[in-house]
N, C-alpha and C positions, 0 to 999 in steps of 0.2 A: 536534439535537446528542445525542451519546451520553451516557447516564447514567453517572456516576462508578462506580457499582457494576458496571454492565455492562462498562465500560471495564477495570476491574481484572480481571474474569473473563476477558475477551478477552485481556488482556495475559498472564495466567497460562497460558492454553491455548496461545497463540502462542509464548510463551517456552519452554515445555516442548518443543513441536514443533521450534522453531528450534534448541534445544540438541541434540536428537537428530540433526537434519540436519547440524549442524556437526560433532558427534562422529563421525558416519558418514563425512563427507568427510575429516576429519583421519585417521581410522583407515585410510581407503583410500589414504592417502599424500599427500594434498594439503596443502601448507604452510598453517598457520593464517592467515598474512597474506594468502595468495591467496584463501582462503575468505572472509575478512572483506571484501576488495576486491570480490569477486564479489557478495556479499550487498548491498553498497552499490550496485553497478551495478543489480542486480535491483530493489532498493527504489526507486531513482531512476526506473527505467523504469516501475514500477507507479505511482509518484506522478505522473509525467508523463501516464500514461494516464488516471488518475482526474481530474487537473486539466483535461485536454482535455475530458473528459466534462462536467465542471462548467461550463467555458466554453461548450461547445456547448449545454448545457441552458439556460444563462443567455441566450444569443443567441436560442434558440428562444422562450423566455418573453418576451423583449423584442419579437420579431417578432409574437407572438400578441397582446401588449398593443397594439401599434400597429395591427394589423389589426382589433382589436375597437373601437378608437376611430373607425375609418373606416367 
């Protein structure tokens, strides 16, 4: 699990980068609501990718445990 101090540092770094990215998109003419919706879609896609990796890793660990018993 991530340390709370590390988490806050990561949050600050990502928040600054995200704010710059949003500002650039809005200055380029994209409506703020479209930028927000796209960010949600991208975050969801990343979450699904990470979750799939966790599920796959869990399945592999289970398979290894079963094979070690045999």
